[in-house]
N, CA, C and O of each residue as an XYZ file, in Angstrom:
436
protein
N      16.960     10.044    -16.425
C      16.582     10.327    -15.057
C      17.634      9.834    -14.065
O      17.624     10.242    -12.904
N      18.516      8.984    -14.496
C      19.559      8.476    -13.605
C      20.675      9.499    -13.406
O      21.429      9.414    -12.437
N      20.782     10.458    -14.314
C      21.837     11.463    -14.250
C      21.415     12.600    -13.311
O      20.510     13.375    -13.621
N      22.078     12.680    -12.178
C      21.751     13.687    -11.170
C      21.943     15.097    -11.709
O      21.136     15.984    -11.428
N      23.000     15.310    -12.477
C      23.302     16.654    -12.971
C      22.239     17.157    -13.940
O      22.018     18.364    -14.032
N      21.583     16.265    -14.656
C      20.494     16.673    -15.546
C      19.310     17.159    -14.714
O      18.678     18.161    -15.047
N      19.020     16.449    -13.640
C      17.886     16.846    -12.809
C      18.169     18.093    -11.974
O      17.236     18.744    -11.505
N      19.422     18.429    -11.787
C      19.764     19.654    -11.057
C      19.568     20.897    -11.923
O      19.480     22.006    -11.396
N      19.500     20.730    -13.233
C      19.304     21.831    -14.165
C      17.803     22.031    -14.394
O      17.127     21.123    -14.876
N      17.278     23.213    -14.052
C      15.840     23.468    -14.124
C      15.290     23.396    -15.555
O      14.175     22.918    -15.764
N      16.057     23.863    -16.526
C      15.587     23.807    -17.911
C      15.443     22.361    -18.384
O      14.469     22.004    -19.047
N      16.420     21.547    -18.033
C      16.357     20.139    -18.425
C      15.259     19.403    -17.670
O      14.604     18.513    -18.213
N      15.069     19.780    -16.423
C      13.980     19.187    -15.640
C      12.625     19.525    -16.238
O      11.725     18.686    -16.268
N      12.483     20.766    -16.717
C      11.230     21.180    -17.358
C      10.953     20.327    -18.590
O       9.821     19.899    -18.818
N      11.995     20.083    -19.382
C      11.837     19.231    -20.568
C      11.441     17.812    -20.176
O      10.565     17.211    -20.797
N      12.085     17.288    -19.154
C      11.769     15.929    -18.691
C      10.328     15.855    -18.190
O       9.601     14.922    -18.531
N       9.915     16.825    -17.390
C       8.558     16.834    -16.847
C       7.509     16.912    -17.954
O       6.409     16.378    -17.806
N       7.841     17.569    -19.053
C       6.918     17.659    -20.182
C       6.720     16.333    -20.893
O       5.700     16.135    -21.553
N       7.672     15.428    -20.773
C       7.619     14.142    -21.479
C       7.197     12.969    -20.589
O       7.035     11.854    -21.085
N       7.016     13.200    -19.290
C       6.712     12.103    -18.375
C       5.309     11.546    -18.581
O       4.365     12.279    -18.875
N       5.200     10.227    -18.417
C       3.893      9.557    -18.449
C       4.052      8.164    -17.865
O       5.162      7.657    -17.712
N       2.920      7.561    -17.544
C       2.925      6.182    -17.068
C       3.727      5.978    -15.805
O       3.669      6.787    -14.879
N       4.478      4.890    -15.774
C       5.245      4.537    -14.575
C       6.430      5.468    -14.358
O       6.993      5.504    -13.264
N       6.814      6.218    -15.383
C       7.950      7.127    -15.241
C       7.652      8.288    -14.304
O       8.573      8.901    -13.765
N       6.374      8.594    -14.105
C       5.999      9.647    -13.153
C       6.466      9.251    -11.754
O       7.050     10.058    -11.031
N       6.203      8.011    -11.388
C       6.597      7.521    -10.064
C       8.119      7.433     -9.952
O       8.694      7.764     -8.915
N       8.756      6.989    -11.018
C      10.218      6.880    -11.022
C      10.859      8.262    -10.891
O      11.833      8.426    -10.156
N      10.318      9.253    -11.597
C      10.829     10.623    -11.526
C      10.683     11.172    -10.112
O      11.613     11.771     -9.572
N       9.510     10.965     -9.517
C       9.260     11.450     -8.153
C      10.233     10.802     -7.163
O      10.806     11.477     -6.308
N      10.408      9.498     -7.290
C      11.324      8.760     -6.412
C      12.772      9.244     -6.606
O      13.524      9.370     -5.640
N      13.147      9.509     -7.848
C      14.510      9.976     -8.131
C      14.742     11.368     -7.524
O      15.812     11.639     -6.979
N      13.747     12.235     -7.622
C      13.872     13.571     -7.027
C      14.005     13.469     -5.512
O      14.777     14.214     -4.908
N      13.268     12.564     -4.898
C      13.369     12.373     -3.442
C      14.749     11.847     -3.055
O      15.299     12.239     -2.026
N      15.309     10.955     -3.882
C      16.658     10.439     -3.620
C      17.702     11.554     -3.686
O      18.603     11.628     -2.850
N      17.566     12.416     -4.687
C      18.513     13.532     -4.825
C      18.381     14.473     -3.632
O      19.382     14.980     -3.126
N      17.156     14.708     -3.186
C      16.930     15.598     -2.042
C      17.578     15.049     -0.767
O      18.027     15.823      0.078
N      17.628     13.739     -0.625
C      18.265     13.143      0.556
C      19.751     13.474      0.623
O      20.296     13.697      1.704
N      20.402     13.506     -0.534
C      21.837     13.807     -0.538
C      22.123     15.301     -0.721
O      23.219     15.762     -0.401
N      21.149     16.059     -1.231
C      21.333     17.491     -1.463
C      20.103     18.210     -0.900
O      19.065     18.291     -1.557
N      20.234     18.724      0.307
C      19.073     19.318      0.982
C      18.526     20.551      0.276
O      17.391     20.946      0.542
N      19.284     21.164     -0.603
C      18.830     22.361     -1.309
C      18.052     22.018     -2.579
O      17.460     22.897     -3.203
N      18.055     20.753     -2.955
C      17.312     20.335     -4.140
C      15.828     20.313     -3.806
O      15.406     19.638     -2.866
N      15.044     21.047     -4.572
C      13.603     21.124     -4.350
C      12.922     20.013     -5.144
O      13.052     19.947     -6.367
N      12.204     19.152     -4.451
C      11.552     18.031     -5.128
C      10.267     18.451     -5.839
O       9.704     17.668     -6.604
N       9.802     19.663     -5.601
C       8.596     20.145     -6.268
C       8.881     20.337     -7.759
O       9.972     20.770     -8.130
N       7.910     20.019     -8.608
C       8.097     20.176    -10.054
C       8.393     21.624    -10.424
O       7.933     22.554     -9.761
N       9.168     21.800    -11.493
C       9.552     23.148    -11.912
C       8.676     23.667    -13.046
O       8.737     24.852    -13.372
N       7.860     22.802    -13.655
C       7.018     23.232    -14.774
C       5.546     23.055    -14.424
O       5.201     22.373    -13.460
N       4.695     23.672    -15.214
C       3.245     23.550    -15.016
C       2.795     22.114    -15.244
O       1.972     21.592    -14.492
N       3.327     21.479    -16.268
C       2.938     20.081    -16.520
C       3.409     19.185    -15.373
O       2.743     18.210    -15.026
N       4.552     19.519    -14.795
C       5.053     18.758    -13.650
C       4.168     18.925    -12.439
O       3.952     17.971    -11.692
N       3.647     20.132    -12.230
C       2.736     20.362    -11.106
C       1.428     19.597    -11.306
O       0.854     19.068    -10.354
N       0.966     19.547    -12.559
C      -0.236     18.771    -12.859
C       0.006     17.283    -12.574
O      -0.854     16.594    -12.026
N       1.187     16.810    -12.957
C       1.537     15.410    -12.691
C       1.600     15.133    -11.193
O       1.185     14.070    -10.732
N       2.124     16.100    -10.438
C       2.205     15.939     -8.987
C       0.801     15.833     -8.378
O       0.562     14.989     -7.514
N      -0.116     16.682     -8.823
C      -1.492     16.617     -8.328
C      -2.105     15.254     -8.646
O      -2.756     14.639     -7.801
N      -1.886     14.795     -9.873
C      -2.404     13.498    -10.295
C      -1.794     12.375     -9.445
O      -2.487     11.442     -9.038
N      -0.508     12.481     -9.190
C       0.205     11.491     -8.376
C      -0.355     11.466     -6.954
O      -0.560     10.392     -6.389
N      -0.603     12.633     -6.380
C      -1.134     12.714     -5.024
C      -2.569     12.200     -4.961
O      -2.943     11.542     -3.991
N      -3.379     12.489     -5.981
C      -4.741     11.974     -6.011
C      -4.738     10.454     -6.092
O      -5.519      9.785     -5.416
N      -3.858      9.918     -6.921
C      -3.761      8.470     -7.055
C      -3.298      7.850     -5.746
O      -3.798      6.800     -5.343
N      -2.337      8.499     -5.075
C      -1.856      7.990     -3.794
C      -2.963      8.003     -2.751
O      -3.081      7.063     -1.965
N      -3.781      9.061     -2.733
C      -4.861      9.123     -1.748
C      -5.920      8.063     -2.048
O      -6.505      7.498     -1.124
N      -6.173      7.789     -3.322
C      -7.111      6.725     -3.682
C      -6.575      5.378     -3.217
O      -7.315      4.559     -2.671
N      -5.285      5.156     -3.436
C      -4.669      3.898     -3.019
C      -4.727      3.744     -1.504
O      -4.980      2.650     -1.000
N      -4.495      4.833     -0.779
C      -4.547      4.775      0.688
C      -5.962      4.467      1.175
O      -6.133      3.699      2.122
N      -6.972      5.054      0.544
C      -8.343      4.769      0.965
C      -8.703      3.315      0.661
O      -9.403      2.674      1.445
N      -8.232      2.795     -0.462
C      -8.475      1.386     -0.778
C      -7.769      0.474      0.226
O      -8.326     -0.538      0.651
N      -6.551      0.835      0.598
C      -5.829      0.046      1.592
C      -6.529      0.081      2.946
O      -6.555     -0.924      3.657
N      -7.090      1.218      3.301
C      -7.826      1.317      4.567
C      -9.065      0.428      4.537
O      -9.382     -0.226      5.531
N      -9.769      0.399      3.400
C     -10.935     -0.476      3.275
C     -10.531     -1.944      3.376
O     -11.199     -2.729      4.050
N      -9.452     -2.311      2.716
C      -8.968     -3.690      2.769
C      -8.573     -4.058      4.193
O      -8.859     -5.164      4.651
N      -7.926     -3.148      4.886
C      -7.530     -3.401      6.270
C      -8.758     -3.622      7.156
O      -8.761     -4.520      7.998
N      -9.791     -2.814      6.971
C     -11.021     -2.977      7.750
C     -11.674     -4.319      7.448
O     -12.171     -4.990      8.353
N     -11.671     -4.708      6.179
C     -12.234     -6.008      5.812
C     -11.433     -7.150      6.436
O     -12.008     -8.137      6.896
N     -10.124     -7.018      6.451
C      -9.278     -8.047      7.065
C      -9.570     -8.188      8.555
O      -9.644     -9.304      9.069
N      -9.734     -7.076      9.244
C     -10.051     -7.124     10.670
C     -11.407     -7.795     10.907
O     -11.565     -8.584     11.839
N     -12.376     -7.472     10.057
C     -13.699     -8.070     10.168
C     -13.622     -9.583      9.941
O     -14.207    -10.356     10.700
N     -12.912     -9.997      8.912
C     -12.757    -11.426      8.636
C     -12.019    -12.142      9.757
O     -12.361    -13.272     10.108
N     -11.016    -11.496     10.315
C     -10.262    -12.092     11.418
C     -11.170    -12.329     12.628
O     -11.092    -13.377     13.270
N     -12.022    -11.363     12.935
C     -12.955    -11.511     14.056
C     -13.946    -12.638     13.792
O     -14.274    -13.413     14.690
N     -14.414    -12.721     12.558
C     -15.341    -13.804     12.213
C     -14.664    -15.161     12.320
O     -15.270    -16.112     12.814
N     -13.430    -15.269     11.872
C     -12.700    -16.533     11.968
C     -12.488    -16.955     13.421
O     -12.586    -18.139     13.743
N     -12.201    -16.004     14.286
C     -12.048    -16.324     15.706
C     -13.341    -16.893     16.273
O     -13.312    -17.836     17.064
N     -14.480    -16.324     15.871
C     -15.779    -16.835     16.309
C     -16.010    -18.260     15.816
O     -16.468    -19.122     16.567
N     -15.687    -18.496     14.550
C     -15.836    -19.845     14.003
C     -14.909    -20.828     14.705
O     -15.288    -21.974     14.946
N     -13.708    -20.391     15.032
C     -12.747    -21.255     15.719
C     -13.302    -21.703     17.079
O     -13.205    -22.876     17.437
N     -13.878    -20.773     17.820
C     -14.462    -21.117     19.120
C     -15.612    -22.104     18.967
O     -15.723    -23.066     19.727
N     -16.462    -21.858     17.981
C     -17.606    -22.753     17.754
C     -17.146    -24.165     17.387
O     -17.684    -25.144     17.904
N     -16.172    -24.273     16.513
C     -15.660    -25.580     16.102
C     -15.041    -26.293     17.297
O     -15.226    -27.499     17.461
N     -14.316    -25.567     18.124
C     -13.723    -26.176     19.313
C     -14.810    -26.759     20.210
O     -14.684    -27.882     20.700
N     -15.876    -25.990     20.423
C     -16.976    -26.479     21.264
C     -17.666    -27.693     20.643
O     -18.011    -28.637     21.354
N     -17.870    -27.678     19.338
C     -18.508    -28.809     18.659
C     -17.652    -30.063     18.788
O     -18.166    -31.142     19.083
N     -16.345    -29.921     18.568
C     -15.440    -31.072     18.692
C     -15.442    -31.581     20.130
O     -15.454    -32.791     20.355
N     -15.432    -30.692     21.082
C     -15.463    -31.090     22.487
C     -16.752    -31.846     22.816
O     -16.718    -32.863     23.510
N     -17.879    -31.352     22.318
C     -19.167    -32.028     22.548
C     -19.175    -33.412     21.901
O     -19.655    -34.370     22.507
N     -18.654    -33.528     20.689
C     -18.595    -34.819     19.999
C     -17.718    -35.798     20.768
O     -18.077    -36.968     20.900
N     -16.585    -35.348     21.272
C     -15.693    -36.227     22.038
C     -16.379    -36.694     23.314
O     -16.318    -37.877     23.647
N     -17.027    -35.791     24.026
C     -17.737    -36.165     25.257
C     -18.865    -37.141     24.931
O     -19.055    -38.122     25.649
N     -19.611    -36.888     23.862
C     -20.707    -37.781     23.467
C     -20.171    -39.166     23.116
O     -20.748    -40.178     23.514
N     -19.078    -39.211     22.378
C     -18.483    -40.515     22.021
C     -18.001    -41.238     23.272
O     -18.164    -42.453     23.384
N     -17.428    -40.532     24.183
C     -16.952    -41.130     25.435
C     -18.131    -41.726     26.197
O     -18.062    -42.855     26.683
N     -19.206    -40.960     26.295
C     -20.379    -41.460     27.023
C     -21.003    -42.682     26.325
O     -21.451    -43.615     26.991
N     -21.030    -42.672     25.008
C     -21.583    -43.818     24.268
C     -20.711    -45.057     24.470
O     -21.232    -46.140     24.735
N     -19.396    -44.909     24.348
C     -18.477    -46.032     24.522
C     -18.546    -46.528     25.960
O     -18.541    -47.739     26.182
N     -18.608    -45.672     26.905
C     -18.663    -46.037     28.324
C     -19.950    -46.805     28.638
O     -19.948    -47.719     29.463
N     -21.021    -46.435     27.991
C     -22.307    -47.093     28.230
C     -22.290    -48.548     27.778
O     -22.916    -49.402     28.407
N     -21.579    -48.835     26.692
C     -21.548    -50.205     26.171
C     -20.402    -51.035     26.715
O     -20.329    -52.229     26.424
N     -19.543    -50.474     27.461
C     -18.407    -51.236     28.003
C     -18.657    -51.679     29.404
O     -17.805    -52.330     30.007
């Protein structure tokens, strides 16, 4: 996959797409995008049926990951808001304790 000239040949690309699995799917996609950056005529779309199936699978996985990231982001915002509320409450409690201690010490002095 590191050889640009192999990926420029459609027959060889078809063979490669037929053998892709696991993390190599992502590496292949990234490599095609890199080639497209330097060669605008290079089509990053798969040339074989199995490659198109892999692309669909890759896009479905990406959309699942994006939805999970959106849920995590919403949870982070919720937790951040809750922490701000707790911070205000703790500040008020500490302030009340300091004032109470001051009044107690002042009463006995």
